[in-house]
C-alpha positions in Angstrom: -2.1 0.5 -30.1 -2.5 4.2 -30.8 0.0 6.1 -32.8 2.3 8.2 -30.6 4.7 9.9 -33.0 4.3 13.3 -31.4 6.9 14.0 -28.7 5.7 14.5 -25.1 4.9 18.0 -24.0 7.6 19.4 -21.6 5.1 19.7 -18.7 3.5 16.3 -19.4 5.7 13.3 -20.2 2.6 11.4 -21.3 2.2 13.8 -24.1 -0.8 16.0 -25.1 -1.8 19.2 -23.5 0.5 20.2 -20.6 -0.9 19.2 -17.2 -0.9 22.2 -14.7 1.7 21.8 -12.0 -1.0 21.6 -9.3 -2.0 18.1 -10.7 0.7 16.4 -8.6 -0.7 18.1 -5.4 -4.2 17.0 -6.4 -3.2 13.4 -6.6 -1.3 13.5 -3.3 -4.4 14.8 -1.5 -6.5 12.2 -3.2 -4.2 9.5 -2.0 -4.0 11.0 1.5 -7.8 10.8 1.9 -7.9 7.3 0.4 -5.2 6.0 2.7 -6.6 7.8 5.8 -9.9 6.0 5.1 -8.1 2.7 5.1 -6.0 3.5 8.2 -8.9 4.7 10.3 -10.3 1.1 10.7 -7.0 -0.5 11.5 -7.1 -0.1 15.3 -10.7 -1.4 15.6 -10.7 -4.2 13.0 -9.2 -6.9 15.3 -11.6 -5.8 18.1 -14.5 -6.0 15.8 -13.5 -9.5 14.6 -12.9 -10.6 18.2 -16.4 -9.4 19.2 -17.8 -12.1 16.8 -15.2 -14.8 17.5 -14.9 -14.4 21.2 -11.1 -15.0 21.3 -8.0 -13.3 19.9 -6.7 -16.6 18.6 -9.9 -17.1 16.6 -9.6 -13.5 15.5 -6.1 -14.2 14.2 -7.5 -16.9 11.9 -10.4 -14.7 10.7 -8.2 -11.6 10.1 -6.0 -13.8 7.9 -9.0 -15.1 6.0 -10.5 -11.6 5.5 -7.2 -10.2 4.4 -6.8 -13.0 1.9 -10.3 -12.5 0.5 -9.7 -8.8 0.1 -6.4 -9.4 -1.8 -8.0 -12.1 -3.9 -10.4 -9.5 -5.3 -7.6 -7.1 -5.8 -5.7 -9.7 -7.7 -8.5 -10.0 -10.3 -9.6 -6.4 -10.5 -6.4 -4.3 -10.1 -5.1 -5.3 -13.6 -8.5 -4.6 -15.0 -8.4 -1.1 -13.4 -4.9 -0.5 -14.8 -6.0 -1.5 -18.3 -9.2 0.6 -18.1 -7.2 3.6 -17.0 -4.9 3.2 -20.0 -7.9 3.1 -22.3 -10.3 5.7 -20.7 -7.9 7.8 -18.5 -6.9 7.8 -14.9 -9.6 10.2 -13.6 -12.7 8.1 -14.1 -11.1 5.0 -12.5 -10.0 6.9 -9.4 -13.5 8.5 -9.0 -15.3 5.2 -9.5 -13.1 3.3 -7.0 -13.5 6.1 -4.3 -17.3 6.2 -4.7 -17.6 2.4 -4.4 -15.3 2.2 -1.4 -17.2 4.9 0.4 -20.5 3.2 0.2 -18.9 -0.2 1.1 -17.5 1.2 4.4 -20.8 2.6 5.3 -22.4 -0.8 4.8 -19.7 -2.6 6.9 -20.3 -0.1 9.7 -23.6 -1.8 10.4 -22.6 -5.4 9.6 -24.7 -7.8 11.8 -22.4 -10.8 11.4 -18.9 -12.0 10.7 -19.9 -13.3 7.3 -21.5 -9.9 6.4 -18.1 -8.3 7.2 -16.4 -10.8 5.0 -18.6 -9.9 2.1 -17.9 -6.2 2.7 -14.2 -6.9 2.5 -14.7 -8.7 -0.8 -16.5 -5.6 -2.2 -13.8 -3.4 -0.8 -11.1 -5.4 -2.6 -13.0 -4.8 -5.9 -13.4 -1.1 -5.4 -10.0 -0.1 -4.0 -8.3 0.4 -7.3 -7.3 4.0 -7.0 -3.8 3.4 -5.5 -2.5 1.6 -8.7 -3.9 4.3 -10.9 -2.4 7.0 -8.7 1.1 5.6 -9.4 0.3 5.6 -13.1 -1.0 9.2 -12.8 2.3 10.3 -11.3 4.3 8.4 -14.0 2.2 10.3 -16.6 3.1 13.8 -15.2 6.7 13.3 -14.0 9.9 13.1 -15.9 11.7 9.8 -15.6 14.6 11.3 -13.7 12.3 12.7 -11.0 10.1 9.7 -10.5 11.9 8.1 -7.6 11.6 11.3 -5.6 8.0 11.7 -6.4 7.2 8.1 -5.7 8.9 8.8 -2.4 6.6 11.8 -1.8 3.7 9.5 -2.5 5.1 7.1 0.1 5.3 10.0 2.5 1.6 10.7 1.9 0.9 7.0 2.7 2.8 7.5 5.9 0.8 10.7 6.7 -2.5 8.9 6.0 -1.5 5.9 8.2 -0.5 8.4 10.9 -3.8 10.4 10.8 -6.1 7.5 10.1 -5.2 5.1 12.9 -4.9 7.9 15.4 -8.5 9.0 14.6 -9.6 5.4 14.5 -8.2 4.7 17.9 -10.0 7.7 19.3 -13.3 7.0 17.6 -13.2 3.2 18.3 -12.7 3.6 22.1 -16.2 3.1 23.5 -15.2 5.1 26.6 -14.9 8.3 24.6 -17.8 10.7 24.3 -17.6 13.4 21.6 -20.0 16.3 22.3 -20.7 19.6 20.6 -20.7 22.3 23.2 -24.1 24.1 23.5 -26.0 21.3 22.0 -27.5 17.9 23.1 -25.6 16.1 20.3 -23.2 13.4 21.6 -21.3 10.7 19.8 -20.2 7.7 21.7 -17.2 5.8 20.3 -17.3 2.2 19.2 -15.9 -0.2 16.6 -18.5 0.8 14.0 -17.7 4.6 14.2 -14.4 4.5 12.3 -16.1 2.7 9.4 -18.6 5.5 9.2 -15.7 8.0 9.2 -13.8 5.9 6.6 -16.9 5.9 4.3 -17.2 9.7 4.7 -13.6 10.2 3.8 -13.8 8.1 0.7 -16.9 10.0 -0.4 -15.2 13.2 0.3 -12.3 11.9 -1.8 -14.7 11.3 -4.7 -16.1 14.8 -4.4 -12.7 16.3 -4.3 -11.6 14.4 -7.4 -14.8 15.3 -9.3 -14.2 19.0 -8.9 -10.4 19.4 -9.0 -8.6 16.3 -10.4 -7.5 16.8 -14.0 -7.0 14.0 -16.4 -3.3 13.0 -16.9 -3.5 10.8 -19.9 -4.7 12.6 -23.1 -6.8 10.6 -25.6 -4.0 10.6 -28.2 -1.8 8.6 -25.8 -4.3 6.0 -24.7 -4.1 2.3 -25.6 -6.7 -0.1 -26.8 -8.5 -2.2 -24.2 -7.8 -5.9 -24.3 -9.2 -8.6 -22.0 -6.0 -10.6 -22.5 -4.0 -7.7 -20.9 -6.7 -6.9 -18.3 -6.8 -10.3 -16.8 -4.3 -11.0 -13.9 -2.1 -13.5 -15.8 -2.2 -11.3 -19.0 -1.1 -8.3 -17.0 2.0 -10.2 -15.8 3.0 -10.7 -19.4 4.2 -7.1 -19.4 6.7 -8.0 -16.6 8.2 -10.8 -18.8 8.4 -8.6 -21.9 11.3 -6.5 -20.6 14.5 -8.2 -19.5 15.0 -6.2 -16.3 11.3 -6.1 -15.1 10.9 -9.6 -13.8 13.7 -9.5 -11.1 12.6 -6.1 -10.0 9.0 -7.4 -9.8 10.2 -10.3 -7.7 11.9 -7.8 -5.3 8.6 -5.9 -5.1 6.7 -9.1 -4.4 9.1 -10.1 -1.5 8.7 -6.6 0.0 4.9 -6.9 -0.2 5.0 -10.2 1.5 6.9 -8.5 4.3 4.6 -5.5 4.5 1.5 -7.5 5.2 2.7 -8.6 8.6 2.0 -5.1 10.0 -1.6 -4.9 8.9 -2.3 -8.5 9.7 -1.0 -9.1 13.3 0.5 -5.9 14.6 -2.6 -4.9 16.6 -3.1 -8.4 18.0 0.6 -8.6 18.8 0.6 -5.2 20.7 -2.6 -6.2 22.5 -1.2 -9.5 23.6 2.5 -8.8 24.3 2.4 -5.2 25.6 -1.2 -4.9 26.8 -1.9 -2.0 24.5 -5.4 -0.6 24.1 -6.8 1.2 21.0 -5.2 4.5 21.9 -1.7 3.1 22.4 -2.1 1.3 19.0 -3.0 4.6 17.4 -0.1 6.5 19.0 2.3 3.7 17.9 1.1 3.9 14.3 1.3 7.7 14.4 5.0 7.3 15.4 5.5 4.8 12.5 3.8 7.1 10.1 5.8 10.1 11.2 9.1 8.3 10.6 8.0 6.9 7.3 6.8 10.4 6.2 10.1 12.0 7.1 12.2 9.4 5.2 10.0 9.1 2.1 9.1 12.8 1.9 12.5 14.3 2.6 15.2 11.7 2.3 14.4 9.5 -0.6 15.6 12.0 -3.2 19.0 12.7 -1.6 19.6 9.1 -0.7 18.8 7.8 -4.2 21.0 10.6 -5.7 23.9 9.5 -3.4 23.5 5.7 -3.6 21.7 5.2 -6.9 18.4 3.4 -7.3 19.8 -0.2 -7.1 21.9 0.4 -4.0 19.0 2.2 -2.4 16.8 -0.9 -2.9 19.4 -3.1 -1.1 20.0 -0.7 1.8 16.2 -0.1 2.3 15.4 -3.8 2.4 18.3 -4.5 4.9 16.9 -1.7 7.2 13.4 -3.2 6.9 14.7 -6.7 7.9 16.6 -5.2 10.8 13.5 -3.4 12.0 11.4 -6.6 11.8 14.0 -8.5 13.9 13.8 -5.8 16.6 10.0 -5.9 16.5 9.9 -9.7 17.0 12.5 -9.8 19.8 11.4 -6.7 21.8 10.3 -7.7 25.3 8.9 -4.2 26.0 7.3 -1.6 23.9 10.2 0.8 24.6 12.6 -1.6 22.8 10.0 -2.1 20.1 10.0 1.6 19.4 13.8 1.5 18.8 13.0 -0.4 15.6 10.6 2.2 14.3 13.2 4.7 12.9 15.4 1.9 11.6 12.4 0.3 9.9 11.4 3.7 8.3 14.5 3.6 6.0 12.8 0.6 4.3 10.8 3.3 2.6 13.7 4.1 0.2 13.4 0.7 -1.5 9.9 0.9 -2.8 10.2 4.3 -4.7 13.6 3.2 -6.2 12.1 -0.1 -7.4 9.0 1.7 -8.9 11.2 4.2 -10.6 13.5 1.6 -12.2 10.4 -0.3 -13.4 8.7 2.8 -14.8 11.7 3.6 -16.9 11.4 0.4 -18.8 7.9 0.8 -20.2 6.3 3.2 -22.7 4.0 6.0 -21.5 0.9 4.2 -22.7 1.9 1.1 -20.7 2.3 2.8 -17.3 -1.2 1.9 -16.3 -0.7 -1.8 -17.1 2.6 -1.7 -15.3 1.1 -0.3 -12.1 -1.8 -2.7 -12.5 0.6 -5.6 -12.7 2.5 -4.3 -9.7 -0.7 -4.0 -7.7 -1.4 -7.5 -8.9 1.8 -8.6 -7.3 0.7 -6.9 -4.1 -2.5 -8.9 -4.4 -0.6 -12.1 -4.8 1.2 -11.4 -1.6 -2.1 -10.4 0.0 -3.8 -13.7 -1.0 -1.2 -15.7 0.9 0.5 -13.4 3.4 -2.5 -12.6 5.7 -3.4 -16.3 6.1 0.3 -17.1 6.6 0.8 -14.5 9.3 -2.5 -15.1 10.9 -1.8 -18.8 11.1 1.7 -18.2 12.5 0.5 -15.8 15.1 -2.3 -18.2 16.2 0.1 -21.1 16.2 2.9 -19.4 18.3 0.3 -17.9 20.7 -1.7 -21.1 21.2 -0.1 -24.5 20.5 3.5 -23.2 20.5 3.2 -20.5 23.1 5.6 -22.3 25.3 8.5 -21.5 22.9 8.3 -17.9 24.0 8.3 -16.5 20.4 5.1 -14.4 20.0 7.0 -12.2 17.5 7.8 -15.0 15.1 5.6 -13.5 12.3 8.0 -10.6 12.2 10.9 -13.0 11.7 9.1 -14.5 8.7 8.5 -11.0 7.3 12.2 -10.2 7.7 13.2 -13.3 5.8 11.1 -12.2 2.9 12.9 -8.8 2.8 16.3 -10.5 3.0 15.3 -12.7 0.1 14.3 -9.6 -1.9 17.6 -8.0 -1.0 19.6 -11.0 -2.4 17.6 -10.9 -5.6 18.3 -7.2 -6.0 22.0 -7.8 -5.5 22.0 -10.5 -8.1 19.9 -8.4 -10.5 22.2 -5.5 -10.2 25.2 -7.6 -11.0 23.4 -9.3 -14.0 22.4 -5.8 -15.3 26.0 -4.6 -15.0 27.4 -7.6 -16.9 24.9 -7.0 -19.7 25.7 -3.3 -19.9 29.5 -4.1 -20.0 28.9 -6.6 -22.8 26.9 -4.0 -24.8 29.7 -1.4 -24.4 32.3 -4.0 -25.5 30.4 -4.7 -28.7 31.9 -3.0 -31.8 
């Protein structure tokens, strides 16, 4: 491990030359473009799968399989990306992942078969490593006391990306739409492949943006040695066991990730089947979800965390998320479904608070490994959750459809959040007992 006796520079908690203040804005724009490129395919992905399977029930199974395959690749490669960013810096990892993702989307745009799409998802799972590195980047350039608010802003950018991306994807994916340039003969007809082309273009634009304007956040003097033991998925999790408070917080994060995957796995199929939505209604609904998430995470995380503290914010956020999922699953009409959207948005205070608490407990040169391990947890959830939710959706809309519970996957997601909330309460009490014992010691 490199020597790090020199104190961090005031403008750069990671040490070394101060990072100019615009670096935070640069990484936000980078993440915005990256998330928008992911979101733009959401409204058309089920329709594209259904085109090959012929039924929505079959699509439910295959969406679960493809989601699991994507997460399996992330499970193996995200910790590697985190370790590489600790050794070589954040910038090259972000650029490489964006470049690879861009080309992969362009290849999937013209996939001739379902298996070809599945291979594309495998490659996408390998290349989509920039999100974990973005969290490490923000930890590098942000003082510990301000990380919850900045992680909240990053969450707001996620919301904005998922607001703009699905809206554009719904428009581009509707085959009825014709986009023409006035005064020319150029006409673009929408279709399920068009959002993939746009997603690829956004990822490549992201690469170009980062190449010219994204500064490095981790100077050479603060970098760590590369180790395959730490870079493999199980080795990366050793970091979570090395600090007494990290493991319960990591478990809370894991439960939240299990809950999150229900939206991207079955929401589109659920809205198609229960409310008769088309692509444009899906896009508008996701815009509403994104707006609410952006408001909460961009403007309210800081004040709420300051008022409640990080641990209480985790509990309140998870409870709001579970309540929102219950409304989603029970709502007989889309109007009632929308009541759950603003309630669900306050789930957004839990993630930044958890990330902030975890980042406080590791050294600057371990931030990349921490975020790689956290993304590894997300991948663990992604390995099992899509298949779980896809199977539950198919089961309750086929063999068990007589029970009248098409929203059962949302109840399962809410149960994960409630489990995470109970773990957070237990962890807070345990930490309080340890702190009291330390104060009592002579």
